[in-house]
C-alpha positions in Angstrom: 90.0 107.7 90.8 86.4 106.6 90.8 84.5 109.9 90.3 81.5 108.4 92.6 83.9 107.4 95.7 83.8 109.3 98.7 87.0 110.9 99.1 88.1 112.5 102.3 91.1 114.7 102.8 92.9 114.7 106.4 95.1 118.1 107.0 97.8 116.3 108.9 100.1 119.3 110.7 102.2 119.1 113.8 99.7 120.7 115.9 96.8 118.4 115.6 96.4 115.6 117.8 96.3 112.1 116.6 93.2 111.9 118.0 91.4 114.8 115.8 93.0 112.8 112.7 91.7 109.6 114.0 88.3 110.9 114.7 88.3 112.2 111.0 88.9 108.9 109.7 86.5 107.1 111.9 83.7 109.5 110.9 84.1 108.3 107.5 84.5 104.5 108.6 82.9 103.8 111.5 83.9 100.2 111.5 87.7 101.1 111.1 90.6 102.5 113.1 93.6 104.2 112.2 96.7 104.1 114.5 99.9 105.9 114.6 103.5 103.6 115.5 106.7 105.0 116.4 109.3 105.1 113.5 111.5 102.7 115.7 109.6 100.2 113.3 111.6 96.9 111.8 111.4 96.5 108.0 108.9 93.8 108.2 106.4 96.3 108.7 105.3 94.5 111.5 104.8 96.9 114.8 103.9 96.1 118.4 101.5 97.6 120.6 103.9 99.6 122.6 104.9 101.5 119.4 101.6 102.4 119.0 101.0 106.6 120.1 98.1 107.6 122.2 96.2 109.9 120.6 96.5 112.5 123.3 100.0 113.0 121.5 100.4 116.0 118.9 101.7 114.9 115.9 104.6 117.3 115.7 105.4 115.5 119.1 106.1 112.2 118.2 107.3 112.7 114.2 110.0 115.6 115.0 110.3 116.5 111.0 106.8 116.5 110.1 105.5 119.4 107.7 102.0 120.1 106.9 100.4 118.1 104.5 97.4 116.5 103.0 96.3 112.7 102.6 93.6 112.2 100.3 91.8 108.7 100.8 89.5 107.2 98.7 86.9 104.8 99.9 88.2 102.0 97.4 91.5 102.4 97.8 93.0 99.4 99.6 94.2 99.2 103.2 98.0 98.7 102.2 97.5 102.3 99.8 96.6 104.1 102.6 99.0 103.3 104.5 101.2 103.9 101.8 100.6 107.0 101.7 100.7 108.1 105.0 104.7 106.7 104.3 105.2 108.3 101.4 104.2 111.4 102.1 104.6 112.2 105.7 106.6 109.6 106.6 103.9 108.6 109.0 103.6 105.0 110.0 100.1 103.9 110.3 98.1 100.9 110.6 94.3 100.1 110.1 92.1 98.1 112.3 88.9 96.6 111.6 86.1 96.4 114.5 85.1 92.5 114.8 82.5 92.9 117.9 84.5 94.3 120.8 87.9 93.7 119.3 89.9 95.8 117.0 91.9 93.3 114.4 94.6 94.4 112.2 94.0 94.0 108.4 97.1 92.5 107.5 95.5 89.4 106.0 92.9 91.5 103.8 95.0 94.4 103.3 93.9 94.1 99.6 90.6 94.9 100.6 89.0 98.7 100.0 88.3 100.8 103.0 84.7 100.7 101.8 85.1 96.6 101.9 86.8 96.8 105.2 84.2 99.0 107.0 81.1 96.8 105.8 82.9 93.7 106.7 83.3 95.4 110.3 79.8 96.3 110.1 78.3 92.9 109.4 80.5 90.8 112.0 79.9 93.6 114.6 76.0 93.2 114.0 76.3 89.8 113.7 78.3 89.3 117.2 75.2 91.7 118.7 72.4 88.9 117.3 74.3 86.4 119.3 
């Protein structure tokens, strides 16, 4: 870990609402969105919008075998590393989306970028689109 980078610790617990975790993540990375998906995904790591779990659900309602845990995220971690940490530590399927103006884009093509790079790019794109 880089001693100069921001580290956040997200508490994952069955009684927490998905929206609470999303808000904490978004407070650190305002141009990124953390989305949770049901476990009925296929092996290609592709998720469809109907598998997305809404923020008004508790984690334990959607993920029955979930136990309390802390997910530690560093701003220099790559998107794919963050998604893997959620899967490996908590068996949660998450995807990170980047803001692009009024849209949220899946970061599939840039999942080798760090969270900081993604967030900065989202800021640049969104501010450039507002200037138009």
